[in-house]
TORVO-264452 format. One record per residue (C-alpha): residue number from 1; z, x, y. Coordinates in steps of 0.5 Angstrom, whole numbers. Layout:
// residues N
kolro->NUM | pz->Z | px->X | py->Y
...
This chain:
// residues 375
kolro->1 | pz->121 | px->-63 | py->-20
kolro->2 | pz->117 | px->-58 | py->-16
kolro->3 | pz->119 | px->-52 | py->-21
kolro->4 | pz->117 | px->-56 | py->-28
kolro->5 | pz->110 | px->-59 | py->-24
kolro->6 | pz->109 | px->-51 | py->-22
kolro->7 | pz->110 | px->-49 | py->-30
kolro->8 | pz->106 | px->-55 | py->-32
kolro->9 | pz->100 | px->-53 | py->-28
kolro->10 | pz->101 | px->-45 | py->-29
kolro->11 | pz->101 | px->-47 | py->-37
kolro->12 | pz->94 | px->-51 | py->-36
kolro->13 | pz->91 | px->-45 | py->-32
kolro->14 | pz->93 | px->-41 | py->-38
kolro->15 | pz->90 | px->-46 | py->-43
kolro->16 | pz->83 | px->-45 | py->-39
kolro->17 | pz->83 | px->-38 | py->-39
kolro->18 | pz->76 | px->-36 | py->-42
kolro->19 | pz->78 | px->-28 | py->-42
kolro->20 | pz->84 | px->-28 | py->-47
kolro->21 | pz->87 | px->-22 | py->-47
kolro->22 | pz->88 | px->-18 | py->-54
kolro->23 | pz->95 | px->-14 | py->-55
kolro->24 | pz->93 | px->-6 | py->-56
kolro->25 | pz->97 | px->-6 | py->-63
kolro->26 | pz->91 | px->-11 | py->-66
kolro->27 | pz->85 | px->-6 | py->-63
kolro->28 | pz->83 | px->-1 | py->-67
kolro->29 | pz->79 | px->5 | py->-64
kolro->30 | pz->73 | px->9 | py->-68
kolro->31 | pz->69 | px->15 | py->-66
kolro->32 | pz->62 | px->10 | py->-67
kolro->33 | pz->65 | px->5 | py->-62
kolro->34 | pz->66 | px->11 | py->-57
kolro->35 | pz->60 | px->14 | py->-58
kolro->36 | pz->56 | px->7 | py->-57
kolro->37 | pz->61 | px->6 | py->-51
kolro->38 | pz->58 | px->13 | py->-48
kolro->39 | pz->51 | px->12 | py->-49
kolro->40 | pz->52 | px->4 | py->-46
kolro->41 | pz->55 | px->7 | py->-40
kolro->42 | pz->50 | px->13 | py->-39
kolro->43 | pz->45 | px->8 | py->-39
kolro->44 | pz->48 | px->3 | py->-34
kolro->45 | pz->49 | px->8 | py->-29
kolro->46 | pz->42 | px->11 | py->-30
kolro->47 | pz->39 | px->4 | py->-29
kolro->48 | pz->44 | px->2 | py->-23
kolro->49 | pz->41 | px->8 | py->-20
kolro->50 | pz->34 | px->6 | py->-21
kolro->51 | pz->35 | px->-1 | py->-19
kolro->52 | pz->38 | px->2 | py->-12
kolro->53 | pz->32 | px->5 | py->-11
kolro->54 | pz->28 | px->-1 | py->-12
kolro->55 | pz->33 | px->-5 | py->-7
kolro->56 | pz->31 | px->0 | py->-1
kolro->57 | pz->24 | px->0 | py->-2
kolro->58 | pz->20 | px->-6 | py->1
kolro->59 | pz->13 | px->-9 | py->1
kolro->60 | pz->8 | px->-12 | py->4
kolro->61 | pz->7 | px->-20 | py->4
kolro->62 | pz->0 | px->-23 | py->6
kolro->63 | pz->-1 | px->-29 | py->9
kolro->64 | pz->-8 | px->-33 | py->11
kolro->65 | pz->-9 | px->-38 | py->16
kolro->66 | pz->-14 | px->-40 | py->21
kolro->67 | pz->-14 | px->-37 | py->28
kolro->68 | pz->-13 | px->-42 | py->33
kolro->69 | pz->-13 | px->-36 | py->39
kolro->70 | pz->-20 | px->-37 | py->42
kolro->71 | pz->-19 | px->-36 | py->49
kolro->72 | pz->-16 | px->-29 | py->49
kolro->73 | pz->-21 | px->-23 | py->50
kolro->74 | pz->-22 | px->-18 | py->45
kolro->75 | pz->-21 | px->-11 | py->46
kolro->76 | pz->-25 | px->-5 | py->44
kolro->77 | pz->-23 | px->2 | py->43
kolro->78 | pz->-28 | px->7 | py->43
kolro->79 | pz->-28 | px->15 | py->42
kolro->80 | pz->-35 | px->17 | py->40
kolro->81 | pz->-39 | px->24 | py->41
kolro->82 | pz->-46 | px->24 | py->42
kolro->83 | pz->-50 | px->30 | py->41
kolro->84 | pz->-54 | px->29 | py->48
kolro->85 | pz->-52 | px->30 | py->55
kolro->86 | pz->-48 | px->24 | py->59
kolro->87 | pz->-53 | px->23 | py->64
kolro->88 | pz->-58 | px->21 | py->59
kolro->89 | pz->-55 | px->16 | py->55
kolro->90 | pz->-51 | px->9 | py->57
kolro->91 | pz->-46 | px->4 | py->53
kolro->92 | pz->-45 | px->-3 | py->54
kolro->93 | pz->-44 | px->-10 | py->50
kolro->94 | pz->-48 | px->-16 | py->50
kolro->95 | pz->-45 | px->-22 | py->46
kolro->96 | pz->-48 | px->-28 | py->43
kolro->97 | pz->-48 | px->-31 | py->50
kolro->98 | pz->-52 | px->-26 | py->53
kolro->99 | pz->-47 | px->-24 | py->57
kolro->100 | pz->-47 | px->-17 | py->59
kolro->101 | pz->-40 | px->-13 | py->59
kolro->102 | pz->-39 | px->-8 | py->64
kolro->103 | pz->-37 | px->-1 | py->61
kolro->104 | pz->-32 | px->1 | py->67
kolro->105 | pz->-27 | px->2 | py->62
kolro->106 | pz->-31 | px->8 | py->58
kolro->107 | pz->-31 | px->15 | py->60
kolro->108 | pz->-37 | px->20 | py->60
kolro->109 | pz->-34 | px->27 | py->58
kolro->110 | pz->-39 | px->33 | py->57
kolro->111 | pz->-36 | px->37 | py->51
kolro->112 | pz->-39 | px->41 | py->45
kolro->113 | pz->-41 | px->37 | py->39
kolro->114 | pz->-38 | px->42 | py->34
kolro->115 | pz->-31 | px->42 | py->32
kolro->116 | pz->-26 | px->48 | py->32
kolro->117 | pz->-24 | px->50 | py->26
kolro->118 | pz->-17 | px->46 | py->26
kolro->119 | pz->-20 | px->39 | py->28
kolro->120 | pz->-26 | px->40 | py->23
kolro->121 | pz->-20 | px->41 | py->18
kolro->122 | pz->-17 | px->34 | py->20
kolro->123 | pz->-24 | px->31 | py->20
kolro->124 | pz->-25 | px->33 | py->13
kolro->125 | pz->-18 | px->31 | py->11
kolro->126 | pz->-19 | px->24 | py->15
kolro->127 | pz->-26 | px->23 | py->11
kolro->128 | pz->-22 | px->25 | py->4
kolro->129 | pz->-17 | px->19 | py->6
kolro->130 | pz->-22 | px->15 | py->7
kolro->131 | pz->-25 | px->16 | py->1
kolro->132 | pz->-18 | px->14 | py->-3
kolro->133 | pz->-18 | px->8 | py->1
kolro->134 | pz->-24 | px->5 | py->-2
kolro->135 | pz->-21 | px->6 | py->-9
kolro->136 | pz->-14 | px->5 | py->-8
kolro->137 | pz->-13 | px->-1 | py->-4
kolro->138 | pz->-5 | px->-1 | py->-4
kolro->139 | pz->-5 | px->6 | py->0
kolro->140 | pz->-6 | px->1 | py->6
kolro->141 | pz->1 | px->-2 | py->5
kolro->142 | pz->3 | px->5 | py->6
kolro->143 | pz->-1 | px->6 | py->13
kolro->144 | pz->2 | px->-1 | py->15
kolro->145 | pz->9 | px->2 | py->14
kolro->146 | pz->8 | px->8 | py->18
kolro->147 | pz->5 | px->5 | py->24
kolro->148 | pz->9 | px->6 | py->30
kolro->149 | pz->9 | px->3 | py->37
kolro->150 | pz->6 | px->7 | py->43
kolro->151 | pz->0 | px->11 | py->46
kolro->152 | pz->-5 | px->14 | py->41
kolro->153 | pz->-5 | px->21 | py->43
kolro->154 | pz->-11 | px->24 | py->46
kolro->155 | pz->-15 | px->29 | py->42
kolro->156 | pz->-15 | px->36 | py->45
kolro->157 | pz->-22 | px->39 | py->46
kolro->158 | pz->-24 | px->46 | py->46
kolro->159 | pz->-27 | px->50 | py->52
kolro->160 | pz->-28 | px->57 | py->50
kolro->161 | pz->-33 | px->58 | py->56
kolro->162 | pz->-38 | px->61 | py->51
kolro->163 | pz->-44 | px->56 | py->52
kolro->164 | pz->-45 | px->50 | py->56
kolro->165 | pz->-43 | px->42 | py->54
kolro->166 | pz->-49 | px->39 | py->50
kolro->167 | pz->-46 | px->33 | py->48
kolro->168 | pz->-42 | px->27 | py->51
kolro->169 | pz->-36 | px->24 | py->49
kolro->170 | pz->-35 | px->17 | py->51
kolro->171 | pz->-28 | px->14 | py->50
kolro->172 | pz->-24 | px->9 | py->53
kolro->173 | pz->-23 | px->1 | py->52
kolro->174 | pz->-26 | px->-5 | py->54
kolro->175 | pz->-25 | px->-12 | py->54
kolro->176 | pz->-30 | px->-17 | py->51
kolro->177 | pz->-31 | px->-25 | py->50
kolro->178 | pz->-28 | px->-27 | py->43
kolro->179 | pz->-35 | px->-28 | py->40
kolro->180 | pz->-40 | px->-24 | py->36
kolro->181 | pz->-43 | px->-18 | py->40
kolro->182 | pz->-47 | px->-12 | py->40
kolro->183 | pz->-44 | px->-5 | py->43
kolro->184 | pz->-49 | px->0 | py->43
kolro->185 | pz->-51 | px->7 | py->46
kolro->186 | pz->-58 | px->8 | py->47
kolro->187 | pz->-63 | px->12 | py->52
kolro->188 | pz->-61 | px->11 | py->59
kolro->189 | pz->-56 | px->8 | py->64
kolro->190 | pz->-56 | px->0 | py->63
kolro->191 | pz->-57 | px->-4 | py->69
kolro->192 | pz->-57 | px->-12 | py->70
kolro->193 | pz->-63 | px->-16 | py->69
kolro->194 | pz->-64 | px->-24 | py->70
kolro->195 | pz->-66 | px->-25 | py->62
kolro->196 | pz->-61 | px->-20 | py->60
kolro->197 | pz->-60 | px->-13 | py->61
kolro->198 | pz->-65 | px->-6 | py->61
kolro->199 | pz->-63 | px->1 | py->60
kolro->200 | pz->-67 | px->6 | py->65
kolro->201 | pz->-70 | px->10 | py->59
kolro->202 | pz->-77 | px->12 | py->63
kolro->203 | pz->-73 | px->18 | py->66
kolro->204 | pz->-71 | px->21 | py->60
kolro->205 | pz->-75 | px->26 | py->56
kolro->206 | pz->-77 | px->24 | py->49
kolro->207 | pz->-75 | px->32 | py->47
kolro->208 | pz->-68 | px->31 | py->49
kolro->209 | pz->-67 | px->25 | py->44
kolro->210 | pz->-62 | px->26 | py->39
kolro->211 | pz->-57 | px->21 | py->36
kolro->212 | pz->-53 | px->25 | py->32
kolro->213 | pz->-46 | px->22 | py->33
kolro->214 | pz->-39 | px->23 | py->31
kolro->215 | pz->-34 | px->17 | py->31
kolro->216 | pz->-27 | px->20 | py->32
kolro->217 | pz->-24 | px->13 | py->33
kolro->218 | pz->-27 | px->5 | py->33
kolro->219 | pz->-22 | px->0 | py->33
kolro->220 | pz->-21 | px->-7 | py->36
kolro->221 | pz->-15 | px->-10 | py->39
kolro->222 | pz->-8 | px->-6 | py->40
kolro->223 | pz->-8 | px->1 | py->39
kolro->224 | pz->-3 | px->3 | py->34
kolro->225 | pz->-2 | px->10 | py->32
kolro->226 | pz->-1 | px->11 | py->24
kolro->227 | pz->-7 | px->6 | py->22
kolro->228 | pz->-14 | px->9 | py->20
kolro->229 | pz->-20 | px->5 | py->21
kolro->230 | pz->-26 | px->5 | py->17
kolro->231 | pz->-30 | px->8 | py->22
kolro->232 | pz->-25 | px->14 | py->24
kolro->233 | pz->-28 | px->21 | py->22
kolro->234 | pz->-35 | px->18 | py->21
kolro->235 | pz->-41 | px->24 | py->23
kolro->236 | pz->-48 | px->23 | py->22
kolro->237 | pz->-53 | px->28 | py->23
kolro->238 | pz->-61 | px->27 | py->24
kolro->239 | pz->-66 | px->32 | py->25
kolro->240 | pz->-71 | px->26 | py->28
kolro->241 | pz->-71 | px->24 | py->35
kolro->242 | pz->-73 | px->17 | py->34
kolro->243 | pz->-67 | px->15 | py->30
kolro->244 | pz->-63 | px->8 | py->30
kolro->245 | pz->-56 | px->8 | py->27
kolro->246 | pz->-53 | px->1 | py->25
kolro->247 | pz->-46 | px->-1 | py->24
kolro->248 | pz->-45 | px->-9 | py->22
kolro->249 | pz->-38 | px->-10 | py->23
kolro->250 | pz->-34 | px->-16 | py->21
kolro->251 | pz->-27 | px->-17 | py->25
kolro->252 | pz->-21 | px->-20 | py->22
kolro->253 | pz->-15 | px->-21 | py->27
kolro->254 | pz->-9 | px->-19 | py->24
kolro->255 | pz->-1 | px->-20 | py->26
kolro->256 | pz->3 | px->-14 | py->24
kolro->257 | pz->10 | px->-15 | py->23
kolro->258 | pz->14 | px->-9 | py->20
kolro->259 | pz->21 | px->-6 | py->21
kolro->260 | pz->18 | px->-1 | py->26
kolro->261 | pz->13 | px->-5 | py->30
kolro->262 | pz->10 | px->-12 | py->31
kolro->263 | pz->3 | px->-12 | py->34
kolro->264 | pz->-3 | px->-16 | py->34
kolro->265 | pz->-9 | px->-12 | py->32
kolro->266 | pz->-15 | px->-13 | py->28
kolro->267 | pz->-18 | px->-10 | py->21
kolro->268 | pz->-25 | px->-10 | py->20
kolro->269 | pz->-30 | px->-8 | py->14
kolro->270 | pz->-37 | px->-5 | py->16
kolro->271 | pz->-43 | px->-4 | py->13
kolro->272 | pz->-48 | px->1 | py->16
kolro->273 | pz->-56 | px->2 | py->16
kolro->274 | pz->-60 | px->8 | py->19
kolro->275 | pz->-68 | px->9 | py->19
kolro->276 | pz->-73 | px->13 | py->23
kolro->277 | pz->-77 | px->9 | py->29
kolro->278 | pz->-84 | px->10 | py->27
kolro->279 | pz->-89 | px->5 | py->30
kolro->280 | pz->-95 | px->7 | py->27
kolro->281 | pz->-91 | px->6 | py->20
kolro->282 | pz->-89 | px->-1 | py->22
kolro->283 | pz->-82 | px->1 | py->23
kolro->284 | pz->-80 | px->-2 | py->30
kolro->285 | pz->-74 | px->-2 | py->35
kolro->286 | pz->-70 | px->2 | py->39
kolro->287 | pz->-67 | px->9 | py->38
kolro->288 | pz->-60 | px->9 | py->39
kolro->289 | pz->-53 | px->7 | py->36
kolro->290 | pz->-52 | px->0 | py->35
kolro->291 | pz->-45 | px->-4 | py->33
kolro->292 | pz->-46 | px->-11 | py->32
kolro->293 | pz->-40 | px->-14 | py->30
kolro->294 | pz->-37 | px->-21 | py->28
kolro->295 | pz->-30 | px->-24 | py->28
kolro->296 | pz->-28 | px->-28 | py->23
kolro->297 | pz->-24 | px->-35 | py->23
kolro->298 | pz->-18 | px->-33 | py->19
kolro->299 | pz->-12 | px->-29 | py->21
kolro->300 | pz->-8 | px->-25 | py->16
kolro->301 | pz->-1 | px->-24 | py->17
kolro->302 | pz->2 | px->-18 | py->15
kolro->303 | pz->10 | px->-18 | py->14
kolro->304 | pz->14 | px->-13 | py->11
kolro->305 | pz->19 | px->-16 | py->6
kolro->306 | pz->26 | px->-13 | py->3
kolro->307 | pz->30 | px->-15 | py->-3
kolro->308 | pz->36 | px->-19 | py->-1
kolro->309 | pz->43 | px->-16 | py->-2
kolro->310 | pz->45 | px->-22 | py->-6
kolro->311 | pz->39 | px->-21 | py->-11
kolro->312 | pz->40 | px->-14 | py->-11
kolro->313 | pz->48 | px->-16 | py->-14
kolro->314 | pz->45 | px->-21 | py->-19
kolro->315 | pz->40 | px->-16 | py->-22
kolro->316 | pz->46 | px->-11 | py->-22
kolro->317 | pz->51 | px->-16 | py->-26
kolro->318 | pz->45 | px->-17 | py->-30
kolro->319 | pz->44 | px->-10 | py->-32
kolro->320 | pz->51 | px->-9 | py->-33
kolro->321 | pz->53 | px->-15 | py->-38
kolro->322 | pz->46 | px->-14 | py->-41
kolro->323 | pz->47 | px->-7 | py->-44
kolro->324 | pz->54 | px->-9 | py->-45
kolro->325 | pz->53 | px->-15 | py->-49
kolro->326 | pz->47 | px->-12 | py->-53
kolro->327 | pz->50 | px->-5 | py->-55
kolro->328 | pz->56 | px->-9 | py->-58
kolro->329 | pz->51 | px->-13 | py->-62
kolro->330 | pz->48 | px->-7 | py->-64
kolro->331 | pz->54 | px->-3 | py->-66
kolro->332 | pz->57 | px->-9 | py->-70
kolro->333 | pz->50 | px->-10 | py->-74
kolro->334 | pz->49 | px->-3 | py->-75
kolro->335 | pz->57 | px->-3 | py->-78
kolro->336 | pz->55 | px->-9 | py->-82
kolro->337 | pz->49 | px->-5 | py->-85
kolro->338 | pz->53 | px->1 | py->-86
kolro->339 | pz->58 | px->-3 | py->-90
kolro->340 | pz->53 | px->-6 | py->-95
kolro->341 | pz->49 | px->0 | py->-96
kolro->342 | pz->54 | px->5 | py->-97
kolro->343 | pz->58 | px->1 | py->-103
kolro->344 | pz->65 | px->2 | py->-105
kolro->345 | pz->62 | px->6 | py->-112
kolro->346 | pz->60 | px->12 | py->-107
kolro->347 | pz->67 | px->11 | py->-104
kolro->348 | pz->70 | px->13 | py->-110
kolro->349 | pz->74 | px->6 | py->-110
kolro->350 | pz->72 | px->4 | py->-117
kolro->351 | pz->73 | px->8 | py->-123
kolro->352 | pz->70 | px->7 | py->-130
kolro->353 | pz->75 | px->7 | py->-136
kolro->354 | pz->73 | px->9 | py->-143
kolro->355 | pz->75 | px->6 | py->-149
kolro->356 | pz->74 | px->8 | py->-157
kolro->357 | pz->69 | px->4 | py->-161
kolro->358 | pz->72 | px->-1 | py->-166
kolro->359 | pz->69 | px->-3 | py->-173
kolro->360 | pz->68 | px->-10 | py->-175
kolro->361 | pz->69 | px->-12 | py->-182
kolro->362 | pz->62 | px->-10 | py->-185
kolro->363 | pz->63 | px->-3 | py->-182
kolro->364 | pz->58 | px->-4 | py->-176
kolro->365 | pz->61 | px->-1 | py->-170
kolro->366 | pz->62 | px->-5 | py->-164
kolro->367 | pz->61 | px->-1 | py->-157
kolro->368 | pz->67 | px->-3 | py->-152
kolro->369 | pz->64 | px->-7 | py->-146
kolro->370 | pz->64 | px->-4 | py->-139
kolro->371 | pz->71 | px->-5 | py->-135
kolro->372 | pz->73 | px->-2 | py->-129
kolro->373 | pz->80 | px->-2 | py->-125
kolro->374 | pz->81 | px->-1 | py->-118
kolro->375 | pz->85 | px->5 | py->-117
């Protein structure tokens, strides 16, 4: 009984076979079919190879949400070189709540304003990348993928001893309240004041004013090597002593999650304005470098994503099955058209038979009707 039940089950399974086997004696191979098969297999291999590169590639996914972190501090990373001596200038931050943030984390280093040839070449390359980023926004995804975790390498300063340093490099970081503020570099060291703050500018000669500057690095949040910020590499040269440079910055909190790094940083956009201070012409103000920043209430979550393995296998099966079915249909249609166009007359299958003409009773010739016989 068990053998009978097994045979019935096996017979039922055979009846459900959706892929019946055709005996080889009933299969006819042709040269055209072999050619189409070679083309189909080659196309499958090429597309499968390209699909593998698509599977290896990653892309950046952007999500937007409200930034609920309003209690933490904002880190400002600065590396600016000003064409004035360090004892003549001071840098600090005054936020929207009229709170002066001490710049204890900033260092003042006497340097030369002119860059050596190798650093000048790097600056020109950085400016070229900045120009391309303004046009090709998708290049930012490449920078996100190349970002790594670790300390930012400090730029080397040349010291050939040919002349004394005439500029001041202000670099370091400081933590400020997460509200709008104004980071500025102006004449004199800053001192606390009951109604805000002030700078000791009276002790500095007007002839020594020169706010030509170069921004080697300016970022907000955690420093991530590999990312290029909008103001990195910016250089401003002025011949006027009384000159005001203003940068209006909008900061966007960003959470970056890639296969190399996971960090909380900030992106920013910037617009700039500069003018000469001339009180006689109605252009009032204070000479210096002013960076007024504001923080967006939206946060951007940038995540690097990858195609899952199951999706890659489904796409691969679609390529193989689609090409196999399509080439089979095309081969059948082309063969049918060839059989219709190349009729059997041209192949010599039919041959015309000649018959002598016959006469009717009234003497008229009657031509024989055309007849064909199959050889």
